[in-house]
mmCIF file of the N, C-alpha and C atoms, coordinates in Angstrom:
data_MODEL
# 
_entry.id   MODEL 
# 
loop_
_atom_site.group_PDB 
_atom_site.id 
_atom_site.type_symbol 
_atom_site.label_atom_id 
_atom_site.label_alt_id 
_atom_site.label_comp_id 
_atom_site.label_asym_id 
_atom_site.label_entity_id 
_atom_site.label_seq_id 
_atom_site.pdbx_PDB_ins_code 
_atom_site.Cartn_x 
_atom_site.Cartn_y 
_atom_site.Cartn_z 
_atom_site.occupancy 
_atom_site.B_iso_or_equiv 
_atom_site.pdbx_formal_charge 
_atom_site.auth_seq_id 
_atom_site.auth_comp_id 
_atom_site.auth_asym_id 
_atom_site.auth_atom_id 
_atom_site.pdbx_PDB_model_num 
ATOM 1   N N  . MET A 1 1  ? 98.930  89.212  30.844 1.00 0.00 ? 1  MET A N  1 
ATOM 2   C CA . MET A 1 1  ? 100.481 89.778  30.992 1.00 0.00 ? 1  MET A CA 1 
ATOM 3   C C  . MET A 1 1  ? 100.457 90.943  31.316 1.00 0.00 ? 1  MET A C  1 
ATOM 4   N N  . SER A 1 2  ? 101.791 91.646  32.289 1.00 0.00 ? 2  SER A N  1 
ATOM 5   C CA . SER A 1 2  ? 101.899 92.564  32.951 1.00 0.00 ? 2  SER A CA 1 
ATOM 6   C C  . SER A 1 2  ? 102.692 93.628  32.216 1.00 0.00 ? 2  SER A C  1 
ATOM 7   N N  . GLU A 1 3  ? 102.300 94.396  31.915 1.00 0.00 ? 3  GLU A N  1 
ATOM 8   C CA . GLU A 1 3  ? 102.758 95.707  31.330 1.00 0.00 ? 3  GLU A CA 1 
ATOM 9   C C  . GLU A 1 3  ? 103.306 96.691  31.995 1.00 0.00 ? 3  GLU A C  1 
ATOM 10  N N  . SER A 1 4  ? 104.524 97.266  31.720 1.00 0.00 ? 4  SER A N  1 
ATOM 11  C CA . SER A 1 4  ? 105.037 98.242  32.299 1.00 0.00 ? 4  SER A CA 1 
ATOM 12  C C  . SER A 1 4  ? 105.231 98.862  31.463 1.00 0.00 ? 4  SER A C  1 
ATOM 13  N N  . VAL A 1 5  ? 105.686 100.869 31.895 1.00 0.00 ? 5  VAL A N  1 
ATOM 14  C CA . VAL A 1 5  ? 106.214 101.421 31.236 1.00 0.00 ? 5  VAL A CA 1 
ATOM 15  C C  . VAL A 1 5  ? 107.612 102.157 32.374 1.00 0.00 ? 5  VAL A C  1 
ATOM 16  N N  . TYR A 1 6  ? 108.269 102.534 31.339 1.00 0.00 ? 6  TYR A N  1 
ATOM 17  C CA . TYR A 1 6  ? 109.339 103.510 32.099 1.00 0.00 ? 6  TYR A CA 1 
ATOM 18  C C  . TYR A 1 6  ? 109.863 104.796 31.579 1.00 0.00 ? 6  TYR A C  1 
ATOM 19  N N  . LYS A 1 7  ? 110.554 105.439 31.916 1.00 0.00 ? 7  LYS A N  1 
ATOM 20  C CA . LYS A 1 7  ? 110.649 106.789 31.662 1.00 0.00 ? 7  LYS A CA 1 
ATOM 21  C C  . LYS A 1 7  ? 112.244 106.814 31.483 1.00 0.00 ? 7  LYS A C  1 
ATOM 22  N N  . ILE A 1 8  ? 113.143 107.341 30.759 1.00 0.00 ? 8  ILE A N  1 
ATOM 23  C CA . ILE A 1 8  ? 114.457 107.607 30.679 1.00 0.00 ? 8  ILE A CA 1 
ATOM 24  C C  . ILE A 1 8  ? 114.716 108.943 30.869 1.00 0.00 ? 8  ILE A C  1 
ATOM 25  N N  . ILE A 1 9  ? 115.900 109.146 31.534 1.00 0.00 ? 9  ILE A N  1 
ATOM 26  C CA . ILE A 1 9  ? 116.282 110.618 31.787 1.00 0.00 ? 9  ILE A CA 1 
ATOM 27  C C  . ILE A 1 9  ? 117.821 110.609 31.855 1.00 0.00 ? 9  ILE A C  1 
ATOM 28  N N  . ASP A 1 10 ? 118.633 111.719 31.562 1.00 0.00 ? 10 ASP A N  1 
ATOM 29  C CA . ASP A 1 10 ? 119.783 111.812 31.514 1.00 0.00 ? 10 ASP A CA 1 
ATOM 30  C C  . ASP A 1 10 ? 120.380 112.591 32.778 1.00 0.00 ? 10 ASP A C  1 
ATOM 31  N N  . MET A 1 11 ? 121.836 112.070 33.150 1.00 0.00 ? 11 MET A N  1 
ATOM 32  C CA . MET A 1 11 ? 122.001 112.679 34.613 1.00 0.00 ? 11 MET A CA 1 
ATOM 33  C C  . MET A 1 11 ? 123.632 112.477 34.285 1.00 0.00 ? 11 MET A C  1 
ATOM 34  N N  . VAL A 1 12 ? 124.079 113.637 34.805 1.00 0.00 ? 12 VAL A N  1 
ATOM 35  C CA . VAL A 1 12 ? 125.735 114.182 34.772 1.00 0.00 ? 12 VAL A CA 1 
ATOM 36  C C  . VAL A 1 12 ? 126.056 114.183 36.618 1.00 0.00 ? 12 VAL A C  1 
ATOM 37  N N  . GLY A 1 13 ? 126.966 112.733 36.439 1.00 0.00 ? 13 GLY A N  1 
ATOM 38  C CA . GLY A 1 13 ? 127.580 112.846 37.889 1.00 0.00 ? 13 GLY A CA 1 
ATOM 39  C C  . GLY A 1 13 ? 129.196 113.412 37.946 1.00 0.00 ? 13 GLY A C  1 
ATOM 40  N N  . SER A 1 14 ? 129.704 113.763 38.853 1.00 0.00 ? 14 SER A N  1 
ATOM 41  C CA . SER A 1 14 ? 131.186 114.222 38.941 1.00 0.00 ? 14 SER A CA 1 
ATOM 42  C C  . SER A 1 14 ? 131.853 113.624 40.128 1.00 0.00 ? 14 SER A C  1 
ATOM 43  N N  . SER A 1 15 ? 132.988 113.813 39.799 1.00 0.00 ? 15 SER A N  1 
ATOM 44  C CA . SER A 1 15 ? 134.085 112.745 40.799 1.00 0.00 ? 15 SER A CA 1 
ATOM 45  C C  . SER A 1 15 ? 135.429 113.305 40.898 1.00 0.00 ? 15 SER A C  1 
ATOM 46  N N  . THR A 1 16 ? 136.024 113.747 42.045 1.00 0.00 ? 16 THR A N  1 
ATOM 47  C CA . THR A 1 16 ? 137.692 114.002 41.454 1.00 0.00 ? 16 THR A CA 1 
ATOM 48  C C  . THR A 1 16 ? 138.434 112.686 41.735 1.00 0.00 ? 16 THR A C  1 
ATOM 49  N N  . ILE A 1 17 ? 137.649 111.513 42.083 1.00 0.00 ? 17 ILE A N  1 
ATOM 50  C CA . ILE A 1 17 ? 138.163 110.348 42.176 1.00 0.00 ? 17 ILE A CA 1 
ATOM 51  C C  . ILE A 1 17 ? 138.577 109.453 40.581 1.00 0.00 ? 17 ILE A C  1 
ATOM 52  N N  . SER A 1 18 ? 137.185 109.088 40.202 1.00 0.00 ? 18 SER A N  1 
ATOM 53  C CA . SER A 1 18 ? 137.192 108.112 39.010 1.00 0.00 ? 18 SER A CA 1 
ATOM 54  C C  . SER A 1 18 ? 135.852 108.384 38.813 1.00 0.00 ? 18 SER A C  1 
ATOM 55  N N  . TRP A 1 19 ? 135.786 107.743 37.164 1.00 0.00 ? 19 TRP A N  1 
ATOM 56  C CA . TRP A 1 19 ? 134.628 107.778 36.404 1.00 0.00 ? 19 TRP A CA 1 
ATOM 57  C C  . TRP A 1 19 ? 133.450 106.940 37.013 1.00 0.00 ? 19 TRP A C  1 
ATOM 58  N N  . GLU A 1 20 ? 133.893 105.581 37.611 1.00 0.00 ? 20 GLU A N  1 
ATOM 59  C CA . GLU A 1 20 ? 132.770 105.108 38.055 1.00 0.00 ? 20 GLU A CA 1 
ATOM 60  C C  . GLU A 1 20 ? 132.338 105.974 39.657 1.00 0.00 ? 20 GLU A C  1 
ATOM 61  N N  . GLU A 1 21 ? 133.278 106.372 40.139 1.00 0.00 ? 21 GLU A N  1 
ATOM 62  C CA . GLU A 1 21 ? 132.484 107.328 41.533 1.00 0.00 ? 21 GLU A CA 1 
ATOM 63  C C  . GLU A 1 21 ? 131.708 108.499 40.758 1.00 0.00 ? 21 GLU A C  1 
ATOM 64  N N  . ALA A 1 22 ? 131.908 109.194 39.710 1.00 0.00 ? 22 ALA A N  1 
ATOM 65  C CA . ALA A 1 22 ? 130.870 109.667 38.737 1.00 0.00 ? 22 ALA A CA 1 
ATOM 66  C C  . ALA A 1 22 ? 129.609 109.439 38.713 1.00 0.00 ? 22 ALA A C  1 
ATOM 67  N N  . ALA A 1 23 ? 129.779 108.405 37.927 1.00 0.00 ? 23 ALA A N  1 
ATOM 68  C CA . ALA A 1 23 ? 128.337 107.674 37.640 1.00 0.00 ? 23 ALA A CA 1 
ATOM 69  C C  . ALA A 1 23 ? 127.670 107.051 38.653 1.00 0.00 ? 23 ALA A C  1 
ATOM 70  N N  . GLN A 1 24 ? 128.120 106.848 39.934 1.00 0.00 ? 24 GLN A N  1 
ATOM 71  C CA . GLN A 1 24 ? 127.895 106.152 41.013 1.00 0.00 ? 24 GLN A CA 1 
ATOM 72  C C  . GLN A 1 24 ? 126.868 107.393 41.831 1.00 0.00 ? 24 GLN A C  1 
ATOM 73  N N  . SER A 1 25 ? 127.486 108.584 41.708 1.00 0.00 ? 25 SER A N  1 
ATOM 74  C CA . SER A 1 25 ? 126.779 109.846 42.004 1.00 0.00 ? 25 SER A CA 1 
ATOM 75  C C  . SER A 1 25 ? 125.816 110.138 41.340 1.00 0.00 ? 25 SER A C  1 
ATOM 76  N N  . ALA A 1 26 ? 125.526 109.876 40.190 1.00 0.00 ? 26 ALA A N  1 
ATOM 77  C CA . ALA A 1 26 ? 124.435 110.285 39.406 1.00 0.00 ? 26 ALA A CA 1 
ATOM 78  C C  . ALA A 1 26 ? 123.519 109.469 40.070 1.00 0.00 ? 26 ALA A C  1 
ATOM 79  N N  . VAL A 1 27 ? 123.647 108.244 39.936 1.00 0.00 ? 27 VAL A N  1 
ATOM 80  C CA . VAL A 1 27 ? 122.690 107.384 40.360 1.00 0.00 ? 27 VAL A CA 1 
ATOM 81  C C  . VAL A 1 27 ? 122.110 107.844 42.116 1.00 0.00 ? 27 VAL A C  1 
ATOM 82  N N  . LYS A 1 28 ? 122.966 108.084 42.930 1.00 0.00 ? 28 LYS A N  1 
ATOM 83  C CA . LYS A 1 28 ? 122.801 108.202 44.223 1.00 0.00 ? 28 LYS A CA 1 
ATOM 84  C C  . LYS A 1 28 ? 121.652 109.472 44.126 1.00 0.00 ? 28 LYS A C  1 
ATOM 85  N N  . ALA A 1 29 ? 122.352 110.422 42.959 1.00 0.00 ? 29 ALA A N  1 
ATOM 86  C CA . ALA A 1 29 ? 121.340 111.574 43.195 1.00 0.00 ? 29 ALA A CA 1 
ATOM 87  C C  . ALA A 1 29 ? 119.898 111.426 42.226 1.00 0.00 ? 29 ALA A C  1 
ATOM 88  N N  . ALA A 1 30 ? 119.729 110.715 41.579 1.00 0.00 ? 30 ALA A N  1 
ATOM 89  C CA . ALA A 1 30 ? 118.253 110.426 41.034 1.00 0.00 ? 30 ALA A CA 1 
ATOM 90  C C  . ALA A 1 30 ? 117.576 109.554 42.103 1.00 0.00 ? 30 ALA A C  1 
ATOM 91  N N  . GLY A 1 31 ? 118.607 108.788 42.964 1.00 0.00 ? 31 GLY A N  1 
ATOM 92  C CA . GLY A 1 31 ? 117.442 107.759 44.095 1.00 0.00 ? 31 GLY A CA 1 
ATOM 93  C C  . GLY A 1 31 ? 117.269 108.772 45.187 1.00 0.00 ? 31 GLY A C  1 
ATOM 94  N N  . LEU A 1 32 ? 117.661 109.995 45.183 1.00 0.00 ? 32 LEU A N  1 
ATOM 95  C CA . LEU A 1 32 ? 116.647 110.598 46.671 1.00 0.00 ? 32 LEU A CA 1 
ATOM 96  C C  . LEU A 1 32 ? 115.523 111.314 46.065 1.00 0.00 ? 32 LEU A C  1 
ATOM 97  N N  . SER A 1 33 ? 114.694 111.283 44.628 1.00 0.00 ? 33 SER A N  1 
ATOM 98  C CA . SER A 1 33 ? 113.731 111.835 44.300 1.00 0.00 ? 33 SER A CA 1 
ATOM 99  C C  . SER A 1 33 ? 113.404 111.063 43.970 1.00 0.00 ? 33 SER A C  1 
ATOM 100 N N  . LEU A 1 34 ? 113.612 109.626 42.968 1.00 0.00 ? 34 LEU A N  1 
ATOM 101 C CA . LEU A 1 34 ? 112.838 108.552 42.183 1.00 0.00 ? 34 LEU A CA 1 
ATOM 102 C C  . LEU A 1 34 ? 113.299 107.484 42.443 1.00 0.00 ? 34 LEU A C  1 
ATOM 103 N N  . ARG A 1 35 ? 112.037 106.552 42.222 1.00 0.00 ? 35 ARG A N  1 
ATOM 104 C CA . ARG A 1 35 ? 111.761 105.481 43.091 1.00 0.00 ? 35 ARG A CA 1 
ATOM 105 C C  . ARG A 1 35 ? 111.763 104.212 41.691 1.00 0.00 ? 35 ARG A C  1 
ATOM 106 N N  . ASP A 1 36 ? 112.031 103.159 42.184 1.00 0.00 ? 36 ASP A N  1 
ATOM 107 C CA . ASP A 1 36 ? 112.258 102.143 40.846 1.00 0.00 ? 36 ASP A CA 1 
ATOM 108 C C  . ASP A 1 36 ? 113.314 102.412 39.918 1.00 0.00 ? 36 ASP A C  1 
ATOM 109 N N  . LEU A 1 37 ? 114.370 102.973 40.246 1.00 0.00 ? 37 LEU A N  1 
ATOM 110 C CA . LEU A 1 37 ? 115.641 102.954 39.381 1.00 0.00 ? 37 LEU A CA 1 
ATOM 111 C C  . LEU A 1 37 ? 115.555 101.491 39.068 1.00 0.00 ? 37 LEU A C  1 
ATOM 112 N N  . ARG A 1 38 ? 115.994 101.338 37.835 1.00 0.00 ? 38 ARG A N  1 
ATOM 113 C CA . ARG A 1 38 ? 116.060 100.051 37.361 1.00 0.00 ? 38 ARG A CA 1 
ATOM 114 C C  . ARG A 1 38 ? 117.372 99.838  36.493 1.00 0.00 ? 38 ARG A C  1 
ATOM 115 N N  . ILE A 1 39 ? 117.735 100.856 35.427 1.00 0.00 ? 39 ILE A N  1 
ATOM 116 C CA . ILE A 1 39 ? 119.104 100.471 34.715 1.00 0.00 ? 39 ILE A CA 1 
ATOM 117 C C  . ILE A 1 39 ? 119.863 101.610 34.575 1.00 0.00 ? 39 ILE A C  1 
ATOM 118 N N  . ALA A 1 40 ? 120.930 101.273 34.868 1.00 0.00 ? 40 ALA A N  1 
ATOM 119 C CA . ALA A 1 40 ? 121.904 103.142 34.498 1.00 0.00 ? 40 ALA A CA 1 
ATOM 120 C C  . ALA A 1 40 ? 122.932 102.404 33.476 1.00 0.00 ? 40 ALA A C  1 
ATOM 121 N N  . GLU A 1 41 ? 122.894 103.240 32.356 1.00 0.00 ? 41 GLU A N  1 
ATOM 122 C CA . GLU A 1 41 ? 124.070 103.085 30.938 1.00 0.00 ? 41 GLU A CA 1 
ATOM 123 C C  . GLU A 1 41 ? 124.723 104.367 30.928 1.00 0.00 ? 41 GLU A C  1 
ATOM 124 N N  . VAL A 1 42 ? 125.960 104.158 30.876 1.00 0.00 ? 42 VAL A N  1 
ATOM 125 C CA . VAL A 1 42 ? 127.030 105.022 30.836 1.00 0.00 ? 42 VAL A CA 1 
ATOM 126 C C  . VAL A 1 42 ? 126.840 105.288 29.538 1.00 0.00 ? 42 VAL A C  1 
ATOM 127 N N  . ASP A 1 43 ? 126.638 106.608 29.297 1.00 0.00 ? 43 ASP A N  1 
ATOM 128 C CA . ASP A 1 43 ? 126.707 107.244 27.865 1.00 0.00 ? 43 ASP A CA 1 
ATOM 129 C C  . ASP A 1 43 ? 127.727 107.694 27.560 1.00 0.00 ? 43 ASP A C  1 
ATOM 130 N N  . LYS A 1 44 ? 128.532 108.609 28.057 1.00 0.00 ? 44 LYS A N  1 
ATOM 131 C CA . LYS A 1 44 ? 129.499 109.160 27.861 1.00 0.00 ? 44 LYS A CA 1 
ATOM 132 C C  . LYS A 1 44 ? 130.311 109.678 29.070 1.00 0.00 ? 44 LYS A C  1 
ATOM 133 N N  . LEU A 1 45 ? 131.914 109.822 29.020 1.00 0.00 ? 45 LEU A N  1 
ATOM 134 C CA . LEU A 1 45 ? 132.673 110.099 29.765 1.00 0.00 ? 45 LEU A CA 1 
ATOM 135 C C  . LEU A 1 45 ? 133.586 111.090 29.380 1.00 0.00 ? 45 LEU A C  1 
ATOM 136 N N  . ASP A 1 46 ? 133.858 111.949 30.421 1.00 0.00 ? 46 ASP A N  1 
ATOM 137 C CA . ASP A 1 46 ? 134.908 113.168 30.145 1.00 0.00 ? 46 ASP A CA 1 
ATOM 138 C C  . ASP A 1 46 ? 135.315 113.542 31.255 1.00 0.00 ? 46 ASP A C  1 
ATOM 139 N N  . MET A 1 47 ? 136.515 114.588 31.234 1.00 0.00 ? 47 MET A N  1 
ATOM 140 C CA . MET A 1 47 ? 137.208 115.012 32.435 1.00 0.00 ? 47 MET A CA 1 
ATOM 141 C C  . MET A 1 47 ? 137.459 116.242 32.290 1.00 0.00 ? 47 MET A C  1 
ATOM 142 N N  . ILE A 1 48 ? 137.163 117.211 33.412 1.00 0.00 ? 48 ILE A N  1 
ATOM 143 C CA . ILE A 1 48 ? 137.772 118.308 33.531 1.00 0.00 ? 48 ILE A CA 1 
ATOM 144 C C  . ILE A 1 48 ? 139.397 118.358 33.586 1.00 0.00 ? 48 ILE A C  1 
ATOM 145 N N  . ILE A 1 49 ? 140.188 119.494 32.735 1.00 0.00 ? 49 ILE A N  1 
ATOM 146 C CA . ILE A 1 49 ? 141.536 119.483 32.606 1.00 0.00 ? 49 ILE A CA 1 
ATOM 147 C C  . ILE A 1 49 ? 142.069 120.757 33.406 1.00 0.00 ? 49 ILE A C  1 
ATOM 148 N N  . GLU A 1 50 ? 142.763 120.826 34.155 1.00 0.00 ? 50 GLU A N  1 
ATOM 149 C CA . GLU A 1 50 ? 143.731 121.832 34.780 1.00 0.00 ? 50 GLU A CA 1 
ATOM 150 C C  . GLU A 1 50 ? 145.170 121.646 34.819 1.00 0.00 ? 50 GLU A C  1 
ATOM 151 N N  . ASP A 1 51 ? 145.881 122.301 34.719 1.00 0.00 ? 51 ASP A N  1 
ATOM 152 C CA . ASP A 1 51 ? 147.381 122.560 34.451 1.00 0.00 ? 51 ASP A CA 1 
ATOM 153 C C  . ASP A 1 51 ? 147.805 121.031 34.104 1.00 0.00 ? 51 ASP A C  1 
ATOM 154 N N  . GLY A 1 52 ? 147.484 120.369 33.072 1.00 0.00 ? 52 GLY A N  1 
ATOM 155 C CA . GLY A 1 52 ? 147.641 119.365 32.482 1.00 0.00 ? 52 GLY A CA 1 
ATOM 156 C C  . GLY A 1 52 ? 147.383 118.202 32.746 1.00 0.00 ? 52 GLY A C  1 
ATOM 157 N N  . LYS A 1 53 ? 146.489 118.189 33.976 1.00 0.00 ? 53 LYS A N  1 
ATOM 158 C CA . LYS A 1 53 ? 145.768 117.157 34.730 1.00 0.00 ? 53 LYS A CA 1 
ATOM 159 C C  . LYS A 1 53 ? 144.411 116.631 34.483 1.00 0.00 ? 53 LYS A C  1 
ATOM 160 N N  . GLY A 1 54 ? 144.062 115.295 34.536 1.00 0.00 ? 54 GLY A N  1 
ATOM 161 C CA . GLY A 1 54 ? 142.530 115.419 34.751 1.00 0.00 ? 54 GLY A CA 1 
ATOM 162 C C  . GLY A 1 54 ? 141.908 115.682 36.244 1.00 0.00 ? 54 GLY A C  1 
ATOM 163 N N  . VAL A 1 55 ? 140.928 116.594 36.546 1.00 0.00 ? 55 VAL A N  1 
ATOM 164 C CA . VAL A 1 55 ? 140.799 117.036 37.905 1.00 0.00 ? 55 VAL A CA 1 
ATOM 165 C C  . VAL A 1 55 ? 139.602 116.557 38.488 1.00 0.00 ? 55 VAL A C  1 
ATOM 166 N N  . ILE A 1 56 ? 138.513 116.418 37.399 1.00 0.00 ? 56 ILE A N  1 
ATOM 167 C CA . ILE A 1 56 ? 137.499 115.882 37.973 1.00 0.00 ? 56 ILE A CA 1 
ATOM 168 C C  . ILE A 1 56 ? 136.409 114.765 36.580 1.00 0.00 ? 56 ILE A C  1 
ATOM 169 N N  . TYR A 1 57 ? 136.397 114.025 36.994 1.00 0.00 ? 57 TYR A N  1 
ATOM 170 C CA . TYR A 1 57 ? 135.934 113.038 36.090 1.00 0.00 ? 57 TYR A CA 1 
ATOM 171 C C  . TYR A 1 57 ? 134.458 113.081 36.180 1.00 0.00 ? 57 TYR A C  1 
ATOM 172 N N  . ARG A 1 58 ? 133.369 112.906 35.064 1.00 0.00 ? 58 ARG A N  1 
ATOM 173 C CA . ARG A 1 58 ? 132.285 113.557 34.479 1.00 0.00 ? 58 ARG A CA 1 
ATOM 174 C C  . ARG A 1 58 ? 131.698 112.021 34.140 1.00 0.00 ? 58 ARG A C  1 
ATOM 175 N N  . ALA A 1 59 ? 130.426 111.849 34.135 1.00 0.00 ? 59 ALA A N  1 
ATOM 176 C CA . ALA A 1 59 ? 129.889 110.598 33.417 1.00 0.00 ? 59 ALA A CA 1 
ATOM 177 C C  . ALA A 1 59 ? 128.428 110.653 33.313 1.00 0.00 ? 59 ALA A C  1 
ATOM 178 N N  . ARG A 1 60 ? 127.886 110.695 31.916 1.00 0.00 ? 60 ARG A N  1 
ATOM 179 C CA . ARG A 1 60 ? 126.725 111.334 31.337 1.00 0.00 ? 60 ARG A CA 1 
ATOM 180 C C  . ARG A 1 60 ? 125.840 109.915 31.333 1.00 0.00 ? 60 ARG A C  1 
ATOM 181 N N  . VAL A 1 61 ? 124.354 109.735 31.953 1.00 0.00 ? 61 VAL A N  1 
ATOM 182 C CA . VAL A 1 61 ? 124.314 108.421 32.557 1.00 0.00 ? 61 VAL A CA 1 
ATOM 183 C C  . VAL A 1 61 ? 122.924 108.621 32.375 1.00 0.00 ? 61 VAL A C  1 
ATOM 184 N N  . LYS A 1 62 ? 122.341 107.380 31.541 1.00 0.00 ? 62 LYS A N  1 
ATOM 185 C CA . LYS A 1 62 ? 120.991 107.182 31.015 1.00 0.00 ? 62 LYS A CA 1 
ATOM 186 C C  . LYS A 1 62 ? 120.171 105.991 32.372 1.00 0.00 ? 62 LYS A C  1 
ATOM 187 N N  . LEU A 1 63 ? 119.086 107.126 33.038 1.00 0.00 ? 63 LEU A N  1 
ATOM 188 C CA . LEU A 1 63 ? 118.389 106.432 34.075 1.00 0.00 ? 63 LEU A CA 1 
ATOM 189 C C  . LEU A 1 63 ? 117.004 105.767 33.880 1.00 0.00 ? 63 LEU A C  1 
ATOM 190 N N  . SER A 1 64 ? 116.982 104.619 33.656 1.00 0.00 ? 64 SER A N  1 
ATOM 191 C CA . SER A 1 64 ? 115.396 104.311 33.653 1.00 0.00 ? 64 SER A CA 1 
ATOM 192 C C  . SER A 1 64 ? 114.493 103.912 34.702 1.00 0.00 ? 64 SER A C  1 
ATOM 193 N N  . PHE A 1 65 ? 113.331 104.547 35.263 1.00 0.00 ? 65 PHE A N  1 
ATOM 194 C CA . PHE A 1 65 ? 112.354 104.086 36.273 1.00 0.00 ? 65 PHE A CA 1 
ATOM 195 C C  . PHE A 1 65 ? 111.362 104.121 35.354 1.00 0.00 ? 65 PHE A C  1 
ATOM 196 N N  . LYS A 1 66 ? 110.782 102.923 36.778 1.00 0.00 ? 66 LYS A N  1 
ATOM 197 C CA . LYS A 1 66 ? 109.352 102.602 36.239 1.00 0.00 ? 66 LYS A CA 1 
ATOM 198 C C  . LYS A 1 66 ? 108.190 103.774 36.455 1.00 0.00 ? 66 LYS A C  1 
ATOM 199 N N  . ILE A 1 67 ? 107.673 103.740 35.902 1.00 0.00 ? 67 ILE A N  1 
ATOM 200 C CA . ILE A 1 67 ? 105.968 104.961 35.960 1.00 0.00 ? 67 ILE A CA 1 
ATOM 201 C C  . ILE A 1 67 ? 104.961 104.265 36.158 1.00 0.00 ? 67 ILE A C  1 
ATOM 202 N N  . LEU A 1 68 ? 104.789 102.981 35.632 1.00 0.00 ? 68 LEU A N  1 
ATOM 203 C CA . LEU A 1 68 ? 103.518 102.620 35.609 1.00 0.00 ? 68 LEU A CA 1 
ATOM 204 C C  . LEU A 1 68 ? 103.673 100.969 35.188 1.00 0.00 ? 68 LEU A C  1 
ATOM 205 N N  . SER A 1 69 ? 102.575 100.269 36.119 1.00 0.00 ? 69 SER A N  1 
ATOM 206 C CA . SER A 1 69 ? 102.791 98.949  35.905 1.00 0.00 ? 69 SER A CA 1 
ATOM 207 C C  . SER A 1 69 ? 101.580 98.770  35.940 1.00 0.00 ? 69 SER A C  1 
ATOM 208 N N  . ASP A 1 70 ? 101.209 96.957  35.540 1.00 0.00 ? 70 ASP A N  1 
ATOM 209 C CA . ASP A 1 70 ? 99.967  96.239  35.811 1.00 0.00 ? 70 ASP A CA 1 
ATOM 210 C C  . ASP A 1 70 ? 99.626  95.690  37.177 1.00 0.00 ? 70 ASP A C  1 
# 
């Protein structure tokens, strides 16, 4: 039976367009230095407000990637 080990990290992405774009930003940034990304779980959404309007969307994402496999 094959065994694998995964590590989970938190990343925060931001976007002026949407929460989806913010989450994609976090995944893209992680992909620059990590390989074998497997799962992205959106953990928290928030936004920065200026003058009564949401101007920056932020997504905290838990990312898992494989670090060991048989």
